[in-house]
C-alpha positions as a printed NumPy array, in Angstrom:
array([[ 21.3  , -27.487, -28.696],
       [ 24.413, -27.674, -30.524],
       [ 25.832, -27.15 , -34.234],
       [ 27.534, -28.621, -36.764],
       [ 28.791, -26.547, -39.199],
       [ 30.919, -26.675, -42.279],
       [ 29.108, -29.483, -43.804],
       [ 28.9  , -29.999, -47.884],
       [ 25.875, -28.319, -48.989],
       [ 23.084, -30.406, -50.167],
       [ 19.331, -30.674, -50.909],
       [ 17.259, -28.102, -52.755],
       [ 18.235, -25.369, -50.13 ],
       [ 21.799, -26.251, -50.26 ],
       [ 21.991, -26.893, -46.528],
       [ 25.458, -26.246, -44.946],
       [ 24.715, -26.561, -41.395],
       [ 22.77 , -28.683, -38.859],
       [ 21.   , -27.858, -35.495],
       [ 20.911, -30.638, -33.219],
       [ 18.615, -30.695, -30.305],
       [ 18.626, -33.542, -28.028],
       [ 15.442, -34.184, -25.565],
       [ 17.279, -35.446, -22.24 ],
       [ 14.127, -37.138, -20.892],
       [ 13.181, -39.358, -24.014],
       [ 16.897, -39.332, -25.45 ],
       [ 15.471, -38.299, -28.832],
       [ 17.426, -36.592, -31.192],
       [ 16.27 , -34.2  , -33.816],
       [ 18.79 , -33.145, -36.787],
       [ 17.497, -29.922, -38.209],
       [ 19.211, -28.701, -41.723],
       [ 19.948, -25.093, -41.827],
       [ 22.212, -22.572, -43.144],
       [ 25.457, -21.677, -41.529],
       [ 24.394, -18.087, -42.353],
       [ 20.935, -17.988, -40.509],
       [ 20.24 , -15.483, -38.109],
       [ 19.232, -15.89 , -34.55 ],
       [ 15.647, -15.108, -35.617],
       [ 15.96 , -18.129, -38.314],
       [ 17.24 , -20.113, -35.675],
       [ 14.393, -19.513, -33.23 ],
       [ 11.815, -20.053, -35.964],
       [ 13.326, -23.597, -36.763],
       [ 13.219, -24.24 , -32.662],
       [  9.61 , -23.092, -32.66 ],
       [  8.546, -24.84 , -35.448],
       [ 10.232, -28.178, -34.791],
       [ 10.537, -28.528, -31.024],
       [  7.802, -26.001, -29.022],
       [  4.917, -26.683, -31.704],
       [  5.433, -30.386, -31.227],
       [  7.132, -31.14 , -27.952],
       [  5.977, -28.203, -25.907],
       [  7.712, -25.751, -23.771],
       [ 11.207, -27.178, -22.424],
       [ 11.683, -26.215, -18.754],
       [ 15.471, -26.163, -19.128],
       [ 17.486, -25.124, -22.42 ],
       [ 21.199, -25.978, -22.542],
       [ 23.385, -24.696, -25.363],
       [ 26.73 , -24.065, -26.366],
       [ 28.137, -20.154, -26.487],
       [ 27.035, -19.571, -29.971],
       [ 26.319, -15.766, -30.486],
       [ 22.831, -16.752, -31.883],
       [ 21.948, -18.428, -28.671],
       [ 23.689, -15.576, -26.398],
       [ 21.982, -12.495, -28.443],
       [ 19.403, -10.361, -26.713],
       [ 16.708, -11.831, -28.955],
       [ 17.321, -15.286, -27.549],
       [ 17.74 , -13.825, -23.874],
       [ 14.172, -12.29 , -24.337],
       [ 12.408, -15.223, -25.925],
       [ 13.923, -17.554, -22.599],
       [ 12.01 , -15.147, -20.543],
       [  8.979, -15.263, -22.674],
       [  8.794, -19.026, -22.724],
       [  9.524, -19.234, -18.788],
       [ 12.448, -21.732, -19.775],
       [ 15.603, -21.394, -18.008],
       [ 18.796, -21.001, -20.069],
       [ 21.979, -22.809, -19.184],
       [ 25.262, -23.097, -21.341],
       [ 27.751, -25.784, -21.873],
       [ 31.055, -25.268, -20.918],
       [ 34.057, -25.059, -22.875],
       [ 36.263, -28.415, -22.363],
       [ 33.494, -29.974, -20.233],
       [ 30.794, -31.446, -22.647],
       [ 29.422, -33.634, -19.919],
       [ 26.734, -31.066, -19.495],
       [ 25.565, -31.262, -23.068],
       [ 27.355, -34.544, -23.699],
       [ 24.016, -36.351, -25.712],
       [ 24.322, -33.529, -28.05 ],
       [ 28.283, -33.801, -28.455],
       [ 28.012, -37.61 , -29.164]])
């Protein structure tokens, strides 16, 4: 998971950000429009509605170190789902390279 922030607002909801989720197995990419101001809960609902409900629970979730993904809420969600959480490393994009491209 990774973010593209600072987009020109567009659409009825004036989305100004995009959450990018890559399935490393199938190499499929999902671009989920959202607001830069969205909370960790808003992000989790996006993830639930667009990924877990259609693809199932992932075994490993790799994300950047955005505060939304490091919050206590997300930490508890990873535990409840039984998913392992790994962080991509700054200046070492190979770990999350598919989302960075």
